[in-house]
C-alpha positions in Angstrom: 8.2 22.9 11.8 10.4 22.4 8.5 10.7 19.1 6.9 13.8 17.1 7.8 15.8 14.6 5.7 14.7 11.6 7.7 11.3 10.1 8.2 9.6 11.7 10.9 5.8 11.0 10.2 5.3 8.9 13.4 4.3 5.4 12.9 3.8 5.1 9.2 7.2 3.2 8.4 6.1 0.9 11.4 2.5 0.4 9.8 4.3 -0.6 6.4 6.4 -3.0 8.2 3.3 -4.4 10.0 1.7 -4.7 6.6 4.5 -6.5 4.8 4.9 -8.8 8.0 1.2 -9.9 7.6 1.8 -10.7 4.1 5.1 -12.6 4.6 3.4 -14.6 7.5 0.3 -15.3 5.5 2.3 -16.6 2.4 4.5 -18.7 4.5 1.7 -20.5 6.4 -0.1 -21.0 3.2 2.6 -23.6 1.9 3.6 -25.3 5.1 4.4 -28.7 4.0 1.5 -31.1 5.4 -0.2 -28.3 7.3 -1.6 -26.2 4.5 -5.3 -27.3 5.2 -5.3 -27.4 8.9 -6.7 -25.0 11.3 -5.4 -22.1 12.0 -2.7 -22.4 9.2 -5.3 -22.3 6.2 -7.2 -19.5 8.1 -4.2 -17.3 9.0 -2.8 -17.7 5.4 -5.3 -15.2 4.4 -3.7 -12.5 6.6 -1.9 -11.3 3.7 -5.3 -9.7 2.5 -5.2 -7.5 5.7 -1.6 -6.6 5.1 -2.2 -5.4 1.4 -5.3 -3.4 2.7 -2.9 -1.5 5.1 -0.5 -0.7 2.2 -3.5 0.6 0.0 -5.0 2.9 2.7 -1.4 4.2 3.5 -0.9 4.8 -0.3 -4.2 6.7 -0.9 -3.6 8.7 2.2 0.0 9.9 1.4 -0.4 10.2 -2.4 -3.5 12.5 -1.9 -1.8 14.6 0.8 1.3 15.1 -1.5 -0.8 16.3 -4.3 -2.9 18.5 -2.1 0.0 20.1 -0.5 1.4 20.9 -3.8 -1.7 22.8 -4.9 -1.9 24.6 -1.8 1.6 25.7 -2.2 1.7 26.5 -6.0 -1.9 26.9 -6.9 -1.7 23.9 -9.2 -0.5 20.2 -9.3 2.4 19.0 -11.7 1.2 15.9 -13.0 4.6 15.4 -15.0 6.5 15.9 -11.8 4.3 13.3 -10.0 4.7 10.8 -12.6 8.3 11.3 -12.9 8.8 10.6 -9.3 6.6 7.7 -9.1 8.5 6.3 -12.2 11.9 6.3 -10.3 10.3 5.2 -7.0 8.3 2.3 -8.2 9.7 0.8 -11.6 13.2 0.2 -11.1 13.1 -2.1 -8.1 10.3 -3.9 -9.8 11.7 -4.5 -13.1 14.9 -5.8 -11.5 12.7 -8.3 -9.6 10.9 -9.1 -13.0 14.3 -9.5 -14.8 15.3 -12.0 -12.1 12.2 -14.1 -12.9 12.8 -13.9 -16.6 16.3 -15.1 -16.1 15.4 -17.9 -13.8 12.7 -19.0 -16.2 15.2 -18.8 -19.2 17.7 -21.1 -17.1 14.9 -23.6 -16.5 14.7 -23.1 -12.7 11.2 -22.1 -12.7 8.3 -22.5 -15.3 6.9 -19.1 -16.6 4.3 -18.4 -19.3 5.0 -15.4 -21.7 1.5 -14.0 -21.1 2.2 -13.7 -17.4 5.4 -11.8 -18.1 3.6 -9.4 -20.3 0.9 -8.7 -17.9 3.2 -8.1 -15.1 5.6 -6.0 -17.0 2.5 -3.9 -18.2 0.9 -3.7 -14.9 -2.2 -5.4 -16.1 -2.1 -8.6 -14.2 -5.5 -7.8 -12.4 -7.5 -7.7 -15.5 -5.7 -10.3 -17.6 -6.3 -14.1 -17.7 -3.0 -15.7 -17.1 -1.5 -19.3 -16.3 -1.1 -19.5 -12.6 2.2 -18.3 -11.3 3.2 -17.8 -7.6 6.3 -15.7 -8.6 4.1 -13.1 -10.2 0.9 -13.5 -8.4 1.6 -10.5 -6.1 1.8 -8.1 -9.1 -2.2 -7.8 -9.0 -1.6 -5.4 -6.1 1.2 -3.7 -7.9 -1.0 -3.2 -10.9 -3.9 -1.9 -9.0 -1.7 0.7 -7.5 -0.2 1.8 -10.7 -3.7 2.0 -12.3 -4.7 4.2 -9.2 -1.7 6.4 -9.9 -2.8 6.9 -13.4 -6.3 7.7 -12.8 -6.5 9.6 -9.4 -4.1 12.5 -9.8 -5.6 13.7 -13.1 -9.2 13.3 -11.5 -8.0 15.4 -8.5 -6.7 18.2 -10.7 -10.1 18.0 -12.9 -12.4 17.8 -9.9 -10.8 19.9 -7.4 -10.6 19.2 -3.6 -14.4 19.5 -2.8 -15.7 17.4 -5.6 -12.9 14.8 -5.1 -14.3 14.3 -1.6 -17.6 13.4 -3.0 -15.9 10.9 -5.5 -14.0 9.2 -2.8 -17.0 8.8 -0.5 -19.1 7.7 -3.4 -16.4 5.0 -4.2 -16.4 3.7 -0.7 -20.4 3.7 -0.5 -20.9 1.9 -4.0 -18.2 -0.5 -4.1 -20.0 -3.2 -2.7 -22.7 -2.9 -5.4 -20.2 -2.5 -8.0 -18.7 -5.7 -7.0 -21.8 -7.5 -7.1 -22.8 -5.8 -10.6 -19.5 -6.9 -12.0 -20.0 -10.5 -11.0 -23.6 -10.5 -12.3 -22.9 -8.5 -15.7 -19.5 -9.7 -16.5 -19.3 -13.4 -15.9 -15.8 -13.6 -17.5 -14.4 -11.2 -14.9 -15.9 -13.2 -11.9 -12.6 -14.6 -10.9 -10.9 -11.1 -11.0 -13.4 -9.3 -8.7 -11.1 -9.3 -5.6 -8.2 -7.8 -7.5 -9.5 -5.3 -10.3 -9.2 -1.6 -9.6 -12.8 -0.7 -9.9 -13.8 -3.6 -7.6 -11.2 -2.7 -4.9 -10.8 1.0 -5.1 -12.7 1.5 -1.9 -9.9 0.3 0.4 -7.5 2.8 -1.3 -10.3 5.7 -1.2 -10.2 5.4 2.6 -6.7 6.9 2.6 -7.6 9.4 0.0 -10.7 10.6 1.9 -8.7 11.0 5.1 -6.3 13.3 3.2 -8.9 15.2 1.5 -10.9 16.0 4.7 -7.9 16.4 6.9 -8.4 20.3 7.1 -11.9 20.1 8.2 -12.5 20.8 11.8 -15.7 18.7 11.8 -13.4 15.8 10.5 -11.2 16.2 13.5 -14.0 16.5 15.9 -15.6 13.3 14.6 -12.3 11.1 14.7 -11.4 12.4 18.3 -14.1 10.3 19.6 -12.7 7.3 17.8 -9.2 7.6 18.7 -9.3 5.7 22.0 -7.2 2.8 23.1 -10.1 0.5 23.4 -11.7 1.3 20.0 -8.3 0.8 18.4 -7.4 -2.3 20.2 -10.8 -3.9 19.0 -9.8 -2.6 15.5 -6.5 -4.4 15.6 -8.0 -7.6 17.0 -10.5 -7.5 14.2 -8.0 -6.8 11.5 -6.0 -9.7 12.7 -9.1 -12.2 12.9 -10.5 -10.9 9.7 -8.6 -13.6 7.7 -10.6 -16.3 9.6 -13.8 -14.7 8.3 -12.3 -14.3 4.8 -11.5 -17.9 4.5 -14.7 -19.1 6.1 -17.2 -17.0 4.1 -15.0 -15.8 1.3 -16.9 -13.5 -1.2 -20.1 -13.3 0.9 -18.2 -11.7 3.7 -15.4 -9.8 1.8 -17.4 -8.3 -1.1 -20.1 -6.9 1.0 -18.5 -6.3 4.5 -15.0 -7.3 4.6 -13.3 -4.9 2.3 -15.0 -1.6 3.6 -14.8 -2.6 7.1 -11.2 -3.4 7.0 -10.5 -0.1 5.2 -12.5 1.7 8.0 -10.7 0.2 10.8 -7.1 0.4 9.3 -7.9 4.0 8.8 -8.9 4.4 12.5 -5.6 2.5 13.6 -3.5 4.7 11.3 -4.8 7.9 12.4 -4.4 6.8 16.1 -0.7 5.7 15.7 0.1 9.0 13.6 -1.6 11.2 16.1 -0.6 9.5 19.3 3.0 7.9 18.5 3.5 7.7 22.3 0.9 5.2 22.8 1.9 1.6 23.4 1.1 0.7 19.8 2.7 3.8 18.4 5.8 3.2 20.5 6.4 0.0 19.2 5.8 1.0 15.5 8.4 3.7 15.9 11.2 1.4 17.3 14.1 1.6 15.0 14.2 -1.9 13.5 10.5 -1.9 12.9 10.8 1.5 11.2 13.8 0.0 8.9 11.4 -2.8 8.0 9.0 -0.1 6.8 11.8 1.6 5.0 12.5 -1.6 2.9 8.9 -2.8 2.9 8.5 -2.3 -0.9 11.6 -4.6 -1.7 10.4 -6.9 1.0 7.1 -7.3 -0.7 8.5 -7.7 -4.1 11.0 -10.5 -3.1 9.1 -12.3 -0.4 7.1 -14.0 -3.3 10.2 -15.9 -4.4 10.7 -17.3 -0.8 7.4 -18.1 0.8 6.5 -21.1 -1.3 7.9 -24.5 -1.3 10.1 -24.2 1.7 12.9 -26.4 0.5 15.1 -24.1 2.9 15.1 -24.2 6.5 13.1 -21.5 8.2 16.0 -19.2 9.2 17.8 -19.6 6.0 14.7 -18.7 4.1 14.2 -15.6 5.8 17.6 -14.5 5.9 17.7 -14.9 2.0 14.6 -12.6 1.7 16.1 -9.8 3.8 19.3 -10.1 2.0 17.5 -9.6 -1.3 15.4 -6.7 0.0 18.4 -5.0 1.6 20.3 -5.4 -1.7 17.3 -4.1 -3.6 16.9 -1.1 -1.3 20.6 0.0 -1.3 21.5 -1.1 -4.8 18.5 -0.1 -6.7 16.0 2.0 -4.9 18.5 4.5 -3.4 20.5 5.2 -6.5 17.1 5.5 -8.5 16.0 8.3 -6.2 19.2 10.1 -6.4 18.8 9.7 -10.3 15.3 11.2 -10.0 16.5 14.2 -7.9 19.3 14.8 -10.2 16.8 15.0 -13.1 14.4 17.1 -11.3 16.9 19.7 -10.4 18.0 20.3 -14.0 14.8 20.3 -15.8 12.9 23.6 -15.2 9.5 22.1 -15.9 9.9 19.7 -13.2 11.7 22.1 -10.5 9.7 23.0 -7.5 8.3 26.7 -7.7 8.2 27.0 -4.0 9.0 25.3 -0.8 6.8 22.4 -1.3 7.3 19.3 0.8 9.0 16.7 -1.1 7.0 13.4 -1.9 9.3 11.8 0.8 8.8 14.5 3.2 5.1 15.3 3.5 3.9 17.7 6.4 0.9 17.4 8.2 -0.6 19.5 10.9 -3.8 18.9 13.0 -5.9 22.3 12.7 -5.6 22.6 16.4 -2.2 21.1 17.0 0.5 22.9 19.1 4.1 22.8 18.1 4.7 19.5 19.7 2.2 17.7 17.6 3.2 18.8 14.1 3.6 15.6 12.0 6.3 15.7 9.2 8.3 13.1 7.4 9.2 11.4 4.3 7.6 8.7 2.4 
């Protein structure tokens, strides 16, 4: 089935909407005036962790799949083209948000330290010491993602598909030990363990591993047993309850069990709703309003930080302002940036596609035993 110009991978946009929704709700509950420390507000304020983990799994899956599809079609992967597309997809909306923070700081509306701005602008927030800053605190996840983009594609090119599978599995298996080793051997980094690339890479690697093993019949035989409504229901319930465990046990739970278990269960849910979009969960995620929230999820994630602390505005006004900023960012920044990217790509021979490779926004997936009605195609 040929790719289309609209998003047709079932449920992925809906999953993005769910993930950013968890982040927004978690951040909002964390700062409810007078209720910050009460149950269940304090516990549910950790829901943003699960939301970010959903983003990580989806990102690892799609980025790896896109690169493998290009390699399959062309016999090689163009890193220049990959980074061009990532540049225009990620940087413009982010730097518009960062510029807004700078302007607010210069005008005296919000305090902001220069070191914070530099670490955010250079995507090094998750490895740098800085003055606490809520408006830029979420850049730890953006920094982690950018570092993943820098490291993973070259490794995939260097190692090839088979060895990359070993690397992905090794990252998942040994990450708990690496977190503990970092804590013991690098005391100065102890506070950064939950946000650094090398200590949080396992969540992203779950998505990478799915893409790397997708063509293996044995993989599909194994996951078929897991893609059941009862298992997925329990997985969703655990993902929603996990913040309570994170708040109660913190590093003792998250570092050893929480991160890898959430990555595994999110992977199961993702596979289920993608392969079974007509299920109750899949149907909900594919409703038009939910899908639209997924389309603007990146801008929502960027701007929610500005509206989910303090709560000096009434609840409806706060969220209307957030969605107005996200919509404005999507239509005025993201869309023109993607058009500019396509314009440049079409005019630079070294960046032009050499064959009918699915676009980064239009990856195509096929289950090895799928019929024509179960082909999964769409754009990111």
